[in-house]
Legacy VTK file of the C-alpha trace (Angstrom):
# vtk DataFile Version 3.0
C-alpha trace
ASCII
DATASET POLYDATA
POINTS 145 float
57.685 -1.462 161.247
57.249 -0.519 164.881
55.793 2.682 165.781
57.599 5.069 167.441
55.435 4.968 170.523
55.907 0.930 170.742
59.617 1.533 170.172
59.651 3.673 173.473
57.766 1.027 175.028
59.970 -1.749 174.147
63.140 0.419 175.178
61.577 1.040 178.726
60.855 -2.465 178.961
64.499 -3.512 177.517
65.922 -0.968 180.276
63.672 -3.056 182.577
65.056 -6.225 181.263
68.328 -5.279 181.909
67.987 -4.532 185.639
68.108 -8.490 186.140
66.524 -8.076 189.518
63.082 -8.761 190.265
62.339 -11.157 187.098
64.347 -8.785 185.369
61.144 -6.319 185.843
61.628 -4.445 188.941
64.181 -3.668 191.517
65.039 -5.067 194.871
66.561 -8.470 194.272
63.615 -10.404 194.288
64.507 -13.117 192.033
66.837 -13.929 194.478
64.449 -14.065 197.521
61.730 -16.367 195.158
63.599 -19.763 193.785
61.519 -21.104 191.078
61.565 -17.866 188.776
62.240 -19.200 185.517
61.799 -16.033 183.575
59.446 -13.249 182.968
58.028 -11.404 179.795
56.506 -8.002 179.583
53.969 -7.950 177.028
50.995 -5.766 175.771
47.191 -6.404 176.015
46.973 -6.619 172.489
49.491 -9.826 172.618
52.857 -8.363 171.053
55.956 -8.888 172.971
57.665 -6.035 174.484
60.604 -7.571 176.079
61.378 -10.738 178.042
64.170 -13.153 179.888
62.961 -16.562 179.251
65.266 -19.410 179.988
63.753 -22.110 178.359
62.483 -22.942 174.818
59.073 -21.386 175.016
58.243 -18.876 172.324
58.493 -15.259 173.503
55.984 -14.107 170.852
53.439 -17.037 171.715
53.662 -16.459 175.438
53.014 -12.940 174.833
49.793 -14.075 172.893
48.550 -16.453 175.423
49.525 -13.699 178.131
46.713 -11.290 176.915
44.377 -14.010 176.429
44.644 -14.924 180.107
44.249 -11.477 180.856
41.389 -10.972 178.512
39.390 -14.009 179.918
40.085 -12.789 183.728
38.951 -9.426 182.828
35.642 -11.015 181.574
35.407 -13.288 184.288
35.524 -10.183 186.651
33.326 -8.087 184.873
30.361 -11.052 184.257
30.640 -11.764 187.966
30.917 -8.367 189.073
33.994 -8.840 190.988
35.930 -5.602 189.910
39.259 -5.415 187.777
41.732 -7.879 186.908
44.257 -8.464 189.473
46.249 -11.904 188.385
45.610 -14.789 186.980
47.905 -18.176 187.463
47.790 -21.346 185.587
49.209 -24.576 187.451
50.837 -26.916 185.418
52.353 -30.143 186.151
55.726 -28.893 185.808
55.294 -25.227 186.722
53.107 -22.031 186.826
52.382 -19.179 184.782
51.257 -15.876 186.290
50.121 -12.900 184.686
49.781 -9.375 186.729
48.729 -5.994 184.735
51.295 -3.429 184.840
49.151 -0.617 183.193
46.131 -0.483 181.024
48.113 -1.331 178.251
50.923 -3.584 179.780
51.281 -6.775 181.318
53.872 -8.924 183.157
53.959 -12.458 182.986
56.019 -14.568 185.580
57.045 -18.203 184.427
57.879 -20.458 187.498
58.678 -23.733 188.267
56.646 -26.538 190.184
58.864 -25.608 193.097
58.078 -21.769 193.177
56.273 -20.337 196.175
53.395 -19.039 194.352
51.617 -17.156 197.636
55.360 -15.432 197.793
55.166 -14.710 193.929
51.673 -13.127 194.650
53.006 -11.249 197.405
55.893 -9.311 195.451
54.808 -9.371 191.747
52.331 -6.618 192.096
54.908 -4.331 193.636
57.271 -5.331 190.591
54.133 -4.637 188.179
53.936 -1.240 189.876
57.015 -0.386 189.320
57.318 -1.540 185.878
54.334 0.802 185.202
56.379 3.665 186.861
59.091 3.318 184.290
56.239 3.158 181.391
54.641 6.218 182.649
54.170 8.747 179.831
55.011 6.006 177.313
51.789 5.394 175.352
51.647 2.203 173.055
50.175 2.134 169.786
49.287 -0.779 167.097
50.460 -0.132 163.406
LINES 1 146
145 0 1 2 3 4 5 6 7 8 9 10 11 12 13 14 15 16 17 18 19 20 21 22 23 24 25 26 27 28 29 30 31 32 33 34 35 36 37 38 39 40 41 42 43 44 45 46 47 48 49 50 51 52 53 54 55 56 57 58 59 60 61 62 63 64 65 66 67 68 69 70 71 72 73 74 75 76 77 78 79 80 81 82 83 84 85 86 87 88 89 90 91 92 93 94 95 96 97 98 99 100 101 102 103 104 105 106 107 108 109 110 111 112 113 114 115 116 117 118 119 120 121 122 123 124 125 126 127 128 129 130 131 132 133 134 135 136 137 138 139 140 141 142 143 144
């Protein structure tokens, strides 16, 4: 059963997904400005799915768990090397990318891109989309029960 707080968080994520703009996770039409974005996912740092608009056969629940794992690894690397807080993590594969950005202390934005995506442009615009997502979620406290 989903807790009331997680339901509110999911509702905010769902409203965000319906905007169909910056990877369905922020305003401004960035989906049209960044060719190669294949979808996005909003998940908790606990690995639970909030919402997504993935356009492939990947399991959203599995990807939410992997997103949290990427965040955890990146956070530990930053801590152990004394490099500060987690900013983003990107994995490049033969046919595409997965980039993870923090939207808040509890929420992550993952962007799936094809191998033709302009990663520099993605890294330029994704933090803004994550910040706007954080504004949508402001005051919503996720819980796990």
